[in-house]
N, C-alpha and C positions, 0 to 999 in steps of 0.2 A: 648125366646121362646123362623119361621121362624121360626120375626121375630119375642116363645117364647119360650110357647112355649116349654128356656128352654125347656121344654117342647118346644118350640120353636126350636130348634138346633137337636132332635131327629129327626126328620122330615125329616133334609139334610142331618143327617146320612146317614137315608135311601134310599134315593137319591144318595149317594157316594158307598153306597153296589148296589143298582142294577143297575149303571154303569159300575163298578170296579170290580164285584163281581169276575171275574175269570181271572183278572189281576196281583195276587201274592201276594204283602203286602195289604190284605184287612184292618189290622184295621189301619193302617196307615194313607191310602187312607181315610178313613171315617174321620178319626180324622182332617186331611187337610180339607178335604169338611166342615165337620161342625166348622171351625174356620174361614175359607175364607168365604162362603155363609152367615154364623150365621151374621158377623162384617159387612159383605153388607148389609143385609137386613134390621139388626135392627139398623142401623150406632151407633152401638158400641162396645167395646169392646170384641170379644167370644174366649175363652181360651175350651181344654179340654186337664183332667191327662192324662185319658186310655181308649183303646176301645178294648176291645175284644168279636168277635161276633165269634159263632159256625161255619163255613161251615155246617155241617153234617147236623145241626138242625135247624138252624137259631135263637137260641137262646145266649143272649151274655148281656155284661154290658157296661155302659159307666160311666165312673168315673169323679170325680173331675170338673164336667161343672162350668164354669162361665160365665154369661153373663152379661157385664158390664151397665152403665147405658149412657143414650145417654148426648150431652154437654150440663151444664149445671143445672146437680145435684149431691148433697153433698155426697150423702150413697156412699159406697163402692161397691155397683152390684144393681144390681136389684134382680137377682137370683142366690144363688149358691147352686149345689149338689151336694151330693160325690156319690149316687147311682143311675144310673137310668137303670133298667131294659126293656131289648127286645126282642118280640120273631116274627121272619120275618116267612114267609112263603114261603119258599124256590123256591118251585114251580113256581111260581110267578116272580121272580128278574127277569128274563129274560123276561118278558111281558112287555104290555106297562104299564099295572096297577101295582106296588108292594101291596101285601095285610100286614100287621102288624098285626100280634093275638093280640099282646098284647104290652102297653108303661106302665110304672109304673115309676112315679117319686116319689121317697121316701128320706122323711124326708127334704126336700127343706127348704132353706135359703133366704124369699123374702123381699125384701127391698122395700115398699110401698110409694112414696115420691111424696109429693105435693110440684108441682114449683110456679112461677108467675103467670103462667097460666095454667097447666096441668100437671098432676103427668105425674113418669116416664112410666109407661105401658101406656098411653095414647101418649105419644111420641113414644115410641117402636112400637104400632100397627099403628100411623100416619107415621112413617119414613116406616112400611113394605107394607102400601099400595103404597105409591109414590114409593117404589123401583117394586110394580107390576105394577103400572101402571093403566090406564084404561080397561075394562075387553075386552079382544082381543088384547091387545098392544103385541110389540116383547118383552118385559119384562115378561106380563103377561100367555103367551103363545107362549113359544118357542118350533118352531120345533125339535120334539125330548126328548123333556122334558117326564120324568116319571112322573106317577100321583100315588096317592095312595090313600088306602084305610087303615083307622085303625079300627080294630072291638073295641077295648076296652083301654081306656085312663084312667088310674086314678093319681090322686096328692095327697097324702096324708100324715099326720102328720106332716104338715108343719108348719116352724117355722113361722111366720109374724112381721116383723115391720113396724111401721108406725116412719113418719117423717114429718115435715114442714120447708120452708125456712126459718122460724124466729127458729128454733131447729138448724141450721150449722149442721147440717151432724147427730146428735143425735135422737134417736128413741127411742119408748116405743113398747113395746109386745102389739098384737092384735090377736085375734084366730081367725083359719081361718080353718071351715069345708073340710072334703076331697071332694074332684073331683071326677067326674067319669062321662067320656063323652063317647059313643059307636058308632058303623057306620058311623064315619065322614068319610064323601065323599060318601059313599056307594051309597045314592039316585043320584047322578051323573055321576054314573060310575065311580068315582078317582076327585079326587079333586088335585092342585100343592102342592110344597112345602109352599110357600108363602100365599096361601089360608087356609089350615093345623094352618100355625102361626099365623092367624088373628083369627081364630077360637078359639084356647085353649088360647090366649092374654085376646080374648072378654071375656071366662069364670073366667079367674084370674082377669078381671078388674069387672064384675060382682060380685064377693064372694066379694073381696077387699071391693069394695065399698059399699055393706050393713055392712060391718062391721066398717068403720072408718069414722067420722063425723069430716072433717075438720076445719070448722067453730067452732063445738061446741071445740076441741083442742086450736083453738088460744083464744077463749072466755074464757075458765078457766083455760088457762096458764096465760091469761092477756098479752103475747109479754113476756112471760118471760122463760126461759127452766129450770130454779129453781123449778118451780111451777109445777115443773112434775107430783107430787101425785095428785094435782086437775084434771091435764090434762088428767090424765088416764080417768075418770070419765065421761070427755066431750066426750072424743074419743070414747068409745066405745056405740053401738046405741043400 
């Protein structure tokens, strides 16, 4: 993700595009917006390698996006993705609601880690909610903020890894079906980047939660990372 939706940060990139579209170095400004606002919302380090958006048609690429983990988690990151494709409706960028025709998050490397009280994606979602504040608060509804509608968002060919506290940062692979979300924000006439991030993070949590059984992993492994073969059987539902 915002706060994720790598998926979370694509939304922030679009906000940057809406605000700074006519300001010159659009690619650099979007990259800085992703890192600044993404890190603030997720309470985890967010970095981006490259941004290339064509002003003529709104199509572009965000490359090498990394969303780190909040404090207390041992895996290297929550999500890392080499390529995100975006298609922005150019006519909408100067309006109050920016329309994004398509966001495609391709082959993300996702780490789903269970900590002492919650998973890393639960923590990210909680941090986004804290950043936004209650509905109607200053952070949630800042004056002049752009809102978004995303007609289609897909996460496909994901490579998911699961980990738990006793595994000390080690992981096992788990299957993650493709995710497709349509018309995000349309019913409300647009939603904020944070609200968008919450929806994307929620979709990821639902898919990961249905694929991973952390209690089964702990029982099968008997608390020992060396029994990874047995752990895999208990990991998958």
